[in-house]
N, C-alpha and C positions, 0 to 999 in steps of 0.2 A: 399559343400553347394553353390549353385549358387547365384550370386548377381543379384538383380533386380534393375534397375534404373527407377524411376518414373519421367518421363520428365516433366509432368504437372499434379501433383496430384490434385484431386478435392477438393480444399481447401474450397469450399462453393458450391453454386449453380450457375455455370458459365453462365447459360442462363438467369439469372435474373439481373436486374439493381442493382447498388450498394446499393440503399436504400432497395431493396427487400432482398439482401443478409444479410444486417444488421438486418432486421426484422426477417428473418429466423434464424439467429444466436441467437438473443435474445430469440426467441421462443424455439429453441432447448436447450439453456442454462436453461431456466425456467423449461422445462420438465425434464431434467436430474437432476437438483437441487431438484425439487419436489419429484422425485423418491427416492433420498437419504434422504430427510427430512422425508418422510413416513417411510422409513426403520429405521431411527434413532428414531422416535417417537414410534416405536413398543415397545421399552424398555425405558419408560419415566424416570424411576428412575435413570437408568444408564446415560441418557442424562442430567438430572439435576445435578447429581454428577460430571460428566465430565465438564459441563459448569461452575459450582462453582469452581472446581479445576483449570480450565483454568484461571478464573478471579483471584483466590487467588494467583496462581503462578506468574502471571504478576504483581500483586499488590505489590509483594515483592520488586520490583525496587523502588517504591515510599516509601515503608517502610524504605529502605536503606537511601533515601534522608531525610526522616523524622528524623531518628536517627542521621544523620549527623548534622541536625539543632538543635539538643539538645546540641551541643557543640559550634556552631557558630550562629550568628544572621543573617548574610548575606553571600551569595556566589556570587562573582563577582558583588556585588552591588545589587543583587536580594534577596528579602525575600522569605520565604517558600511559601506563597500564589502565588507569581509571578512565581516561579518555578513550582508550582502545575499547573498553567495555561499552561505552556509549556509542562509539562508531560501529562496532561490530553488530550490536543488537539492532540499531536503527537500519543499517545496511541490509541485514538479513530480513528484517520485517518488510522493508520497502521492496526488496527483491522478490519476496514471496507474493506480495500484493501485485507487483508489476507483472509477474509471471501469470497470475490467475486473472487479473482484471485490467492489466495495463492497456489493452487495446480499446478500452472504452473511450480513450481520448480521441479516437478517430470518428466518433459519432457525428461530429460537425461536417466532416468530409462526406459522409454517407447522406446526410441531410441535403447537402448542396447538390450532389450528383444524382440523387434519387435512388441510390442502391438500397436505402433503408426500406423502400416499398416492398422489395422481394422478401425481406425478413418478416414483414407484417403478415404475410399470408401463409407462412409455414407454421406447422403445429408444434412450435417450440418457442418458449418465451424469448422476446427480443433481446433482453439483457444477456441471456446465455449465449445467443448467437453472436452478439457484438463482442462479448468478452473472449469467446473461444476462437473467433475468426482470426486467421493468420497467427495461430498460437506459436509463440516464439520460444522454443525450448532452450535456445542459447542463453536466455535470461537466468538460467540456473547458475551462470558464472557469477553474477552479483551475489546470489545467495551463498555460494561456496566461499567466496572471498570474505563475505561478512561473517560467516560461521567460523572461518579460519582465524580471523582477527579476534573474534569473541573468545574462541578457545584459548588462544595465546594469552589474552587478558585474564581469563579466569584461572589459568595455570599459574600466571605470575602473581596474581592477587590472592591465590588460595590461602597461603599462610596468614595473610593479614585480615581476612574476613572471618567474622564470627558466624560460621555457617550453622543454620538451623534447618529442619525439614521444610519450613515455609520458604526460606530463601532459596533452597535448592529447587523447589517446585516453581518458584517465581521466575527463574531464568527462562525455561521453555515457554511458560505462560506469557512472559513479556514479549517474546518473539511472535507467537501466534496472535495474541491480542493486538499487538502493534500492527501486524499485517492486516487484521480486520479493520482497525481504525483507518489505516491508509486506504484500504479497499472502499470503506464507506465514503471517504473524501473523494475517491475516484468516481464513484457512482453519482455522488452529488454534483461533481464537476461535469460529468457527462449530461446529467439532467439540465444543468445550466445552459448547455450548448443548444438545447432546443429553443431557448429564448434568445441567446446572444450569438447564435451562429457558430463559427469556428473559434471557440475560446479555449482551445487546448492549453495554451500557455498559462491561462488563469488557473486551470486545474493543476498544471505542473508546478506552479509557484507554491502551492500548498503541499504537494507531495515531495517532489525532488528538492524544492527549496526548503520545505520543512525539515526534511531529513538532513540537509546540510547544516541547518541550525541545531538540530538535536545531536549532532556529532560533537558539539562543544558543550562544556559544562554550563548549567543555568546561572552560575554565579557571575558570568561575564556579561549578562544581559540585564536590562532595566526591569524593575519590578512590574511596570505596566505591561511590558511585553510578556512577562511570565504569567501574569493574570490572564492575558488574552489567549495564550496557548494552553491554559489550564481550564478556564471556564467558558470560553467562547468556541474556539476550535481546539478541542482537547488533545493536541499533539503531545503534550507533556506526559500523557499516560502511555505513550508509545514506549519510551525508555527512561525519561528523566526521573519520574517518581519511583518506578520499580528499581532502577539502578541505584538511586540515592539510598533506598532502603537496604539493598544488598550490601552497599558499601558502609552502611551505618552512619551516613551523613544526614544532617538536618535539611529539610526543605526550605529554600529561601523565603517562601511565603508562610512558613510556620504551620503547614498542614501536618496532621498526625500521621504516624507511620503506617497505620492500617489502610490509608488511602492508596498505597502502592498496589494493594491487591484488588483494586476496583477496575483495573484495565479491561477485563472481559465484559463487565457490566457497562462500562463506558462505550465499548465497541458496539454492544447491542443497542444502547440508547442512540448512538450516532447513526446506526444503520436504519433505524425506524424513519426519521425524516428524509434520509437519503433515498430510501426505497419509495416513499410516498412521492417525493419530488420526481423520481424517475417515471413512475406510473403516470403522474400528471403531465410530464413532458411528452410521453408517448401518445397519450390520449389527445393532446393538443396539436399533434403533428399534422402539418398540411403537406400533402404530396406535391411533388414537382409537376405532376400531370404527365401527359404524353402528347 
């Protein structure tokens, strides 16, 4: 079997300016996702059942926390509604990122079976094709249950929180910026698979594993771990820092309160090396040949 080296794979539309490539990528993503949504909605009962099942399965994590609080009043100084705020925000952010970019973890399979080759010759950026392929609308179940738990937490904590316009705005920003941070981690993990082969579980350890960690208060973890998820892999900006500011609690590392509003900037900063790593991975790709 001959090996074919693609020196400069057509990762987008090279004759267009960068803004045009982004626009074409979003358009291509929308068309592919719409195709899979139409296919999914052909069997609406199956879609509803799978969506409900997805929400119910992910909700079991919060049921575990709820059962734990039947034996204790606080965990690390946090009450059940406060932990529900952490759980709901993190689950909603991960669900949104998983819906939009979750399929990037299959890039290792495409590299092994050679199906990535067909994506390289299409006039749509490869990342848009990989992310939108097999678009799983049922994943809105995770988003729905996360938003539901978050709504209950905010309703219960409402009288206890000193609300300001900044804190009100911080709640939706926390979810969207958290989704962007998780999305950047997914893209970086997908880029790593060009080097390591099928390393989807490494990527999942930072996304799903990271979300499981963020569901619990930072006060139960060691300071070294908190520094790692704040300054190295900045998962703390997904919900820990914004939620602590909303609740009026000090950060265990002593960071100032305004840091909670940096989540969108952190998401942008994390996406830069992730996107560069992805482009480098695609350009170094060696076809399986024919």
